[in-house]
N, C-alpha and C positions, 0 to 999 in steps of 0.2 A: 504493500500500500504506500510506503514511503517513496518507493521508486516511481510509482504512478503519480504521486503528488508532486515529485520533482519534475516530472515530464510536463505536467500541467502548468507548474510555476514558470518553467523556462519558456514554454510555448506562449504563455500570457505575456511575458516580457517581449518575445519576438513580435507578437501581434501589436503591442503598444509602440514599440520602437520603429516598426516597419513603415507605417504611414508618416512618421515624423522625419523620415530619411536620416535617422541617426545610425543606421547600419550601412556600411559600405556595400556596394553591389556584390563584391566577391565574398565578403563575410556573410551577407544575407543568403547567398547561394549555398555556402557551406552549411549554414544552420538549417536551411530547408532540406538539404540532402540528408543531414544527420537525423532530423526529426522524422522525415519521410521514411527512412530506413528503420527507425525505432518502431513506428506504428505498423509497418509492414511485417517486421519480425515478430512483433507482439501478436498480431493476428494469426500469422502462420503457426506460431508456437501453440496457440489456442487450438487450432485445427488439428495439429499433430496429436494433441491430448484427447482427440476424439470428439471435441465439442464443435461439431460442424455448424456453420452459419453464424456462430458467435463472432463478435468483433469484425463483422463485414464492414461496418462503418469505419473502423480504424484502418482497415486495409485500403479502402477507397480514398480516405483522407491522406494516407501515406503516399499513394500513387499521385494524388493531386499535387502534393508538395514536391515530389520528384519531378513531375511533368512541368510544374511552374518554375522550378530551379533551372531546368534546361530549355524552357520555353517550347516543350514538345507539343505538337498539334496546335500551335498558336496560343497556348494557354499562358496568360500573363495576368495574374490576379493581384488585386490590391490587398492591403491589410484587412479592410472591411469584408472583402469577398472571402479571404482566408478564414476569418472569424465565422462568417455565415456557413462556410463549408464544414468547419470544425463542429459547430452546433448541430448541423444536419447529420454529421457522422455519429455524434454521441446520441442523438435522438434515434437514429437507425439502430445503433447497438442496443439501446434501452427497449425499443419496440420488439426487436427479435428476441431479446433475453426474456421478455414477458411471456413468451409462448413456448419456453423450453421445457419446463418441469411440470409434470402432471400432479395435481393435488392428490394427496394420499386418500385412499378410500374410493377414488373414482377410477374405474377400470374400463378398458375398451370392451365394447359389446358386439363388435362386428358391424357390417354394413346393412343399413335399412334402406329400402327403396320405397319412396312415396310418390304417387302420381295424383295429379289434380288437373282437371280441364273444365271448360265451360263452352256451351254452344253459343252461337252468335245472338240468338234471340232478337230483341228489338234494340240492342245496343248500337249506338251510332259512333261512339268514340271510346277510347280506353286510356286510362292513366295507370302507369306501372311504377311502383315504388319498391326499390330493392335496398336492403340494409344488411350489414353483417361483416364478419371478419373471417380470414382463412377460407375464402370462398373461391371456387372455380365456376364461372358462369359462361355458358354458350347461349347466345340469344340470336334467333334468326326467324325466318318466316316458314312457309311450306307446311301449312295445316289448314284443314277445313273448319276446325273449331275456332272460336274467338281466341283461345289460347290453349296450349298443351304444356304442362309443366311436369318435370320429373326431377326428384331430388335423391341423391345417394349420400348418406351420411352415417356417422357413428352416433347412435342415441346416447352413448355413454359420455360423449364429448360435446355434442351439439344438440340443439332443439330447433325444429323448424316451426316458425310462426307464420301463418298465412291467413289472409282474409280476402274476400271478394264481395263487393257490394255494387248495386246499381242505383243511380240517382239521376233523374232527368235524362234518361236514355244514355247515360255515360257510365261505363264500368270502371271500378277502382280496385286494382289488384295490388295487394301489399305482401311482400315476401321478406322474411328476416331470418338470418342464420345466427342463432344465439349460442355463444359458447357457454357450457355448463361449468367450466372451471376457469379460474383466473389465469392459470398458466398451463400451457400445453407442451408436451414433449415431442421433439422432432418436428415434422411438417404435416400434420394431419389436415385434411381439407374436406370441405363439403362440395360435392359435384352437382351442379344444377344445369338442366337443359330447359330453356323456355322458347317455345315457338308461338308466334303471333300471326293471326290471319292477315293476309295482304288486303289492301283496300280500306282498312279501318284506320282512321286517324289515331295516332299513338303519341302520348306524351311520356317520356322516360325520365325517371329520377333515380339515381344510384348513389349510395353513400357507403362505401366499403373501405376496409384497410387490409393490407397484406393479402391481396387477392389477385386472381387472374381473370380478366374480363375480356371476352371475345364478343363484341357487339356488332353483328352484321345487320344493319338497318337498310341495306341497299334496296330491298323490294317493299319496304314498309313506308307508310305515310307518317314518318316520324319527324314532325316539324320542330318540336322543342325537346332538347336533350340536355340533361345536366348529369355529369359524371364526376363524383368526388371520391378520392381514395388515395392515401399515401402508401408508399412502399408496395407498389403494385405494378402489374403488367397489364396495360390497357391497349387493346387492338379494336379500333372503331372504323366501321364503314358507314358513311352517311347515306341518307336516302338518295336514290337516283330517280325518284318519281315526284318528289315535292321539294320546294325550297325549305331549308332547315336552318335553325340556329342552335349551335352546340357550345356548351361551356364545359371545359375540363379543368378541374383543380386537383393537382396531384404532385406531391414532392417525392423525391428519391424514387423515381419510377421509370419504367420503360413505356413510352407512349408512341404507338404506331397508328398512323392514319392511312387507311386503304381507300383511295379515292376513285370512284368509277369515272371513266374517261368522259362521260357525258355530263359531269357535274363541274360547275365552276366554283372555285374556292377563293374566299377572302379569309385570311388567317392573321390573327394578332396574338403574339406570344409575349408573355411577361415572365421573366425569370433571369436572374443574373448568372447563375452557374448552371448552364445546361448545354448539351450538345445537340445542335440542330442540323438536320438534313432535309431541307425543303426543296425537293427536286421540281424543276419547271415552274417555280414561283418567282415572281419579281417583287422586290421590296420597294415600296413607294409610300411616302407620307405615313410611315410608322406601321404599315401592314404589308403582308405578303399576298399577292394576287396572282391567280392563274390567267393565262392568255385568253382562255375561253370564257371568262367570267360573264361578260356582257352578252354572249351568244349561246350559253349553255342551256340545255333543256331543264336543268335544275341547278340551284346554287346552294352552297353551304357556307354560312358565316360561322367560323370556328374561333373561339377564344380560349386560349390555354394559359393557365397560371401554374408554373412549376419551377422548382429549383432543384439542383443536383439531380437532373433527369436527362434522359436521352429522348428526343422527339424527332420523328422521321415521317416521311410521306412516301407512299408507294401508289402508283397509278395502276388500276386494274380494269379488266373488261368484265362487265356484269351481264351474263346471259339472261334473257327474258323469254318466257313461254310464248 
């Protein structure tokens, strides 16, 4: 603990002196390399002891320090950015550590499969609300029902809460993955599959953490989409049949947008420490815009707020019946 306290003390001094230009360029580089090596070695030693996924934040922060020291990949961070990256790394460590140990007395019970569906009836629109943690979700179309839902989970570790109501010809579907223990060992997940009928206007709201979200909305009338979730992998395909507005708020995550070629994109990204690959988008007046935005069959206005994340775009062909 004293060694770790010393590391934090010296790192704090570095972060204070860096913005004041009180460290020479060469001295600052040596210090960054030293601390970068310390954080990387610390994380690797933890993994060697069999504690997989622990100290991932320390490893990432160590790499950032080394990359910044040698200006690898164009990374050149200020003292404030280094501090933000350090805080993000520690939060990542804390978040992962919170799911490592199973509470005594709670045992795994195996996998339960639960299915839930609803006919179209007189519903003219659908609102879907998704919440939870340690969740793997695949959302798509291709069903004759209003929706088809299937969940695979361990009832000893998670509980599925679901409700469906209709009001004024609008359906409200709520799904929540509730952990039954404060800490989980390893990487147990709940596996959900949700299919929604094409042609029904859909509003999607998702608030998850430590999850994998594959949201294929290409054939759905999904006009309003809100996706929130830190420490997650988010793959999203916007609607190719209606204009849509999409908000993604996610830190320490992998965010991939799969854009149908008939969709025009206007994208605004807010985040200091992120890796961005926006293929075939032009940056103008603070936003990224695709060449086909004014002539596309459908448009997607996408707003992303993320730090310490990788954000990328892939253009795809979407087959229609």
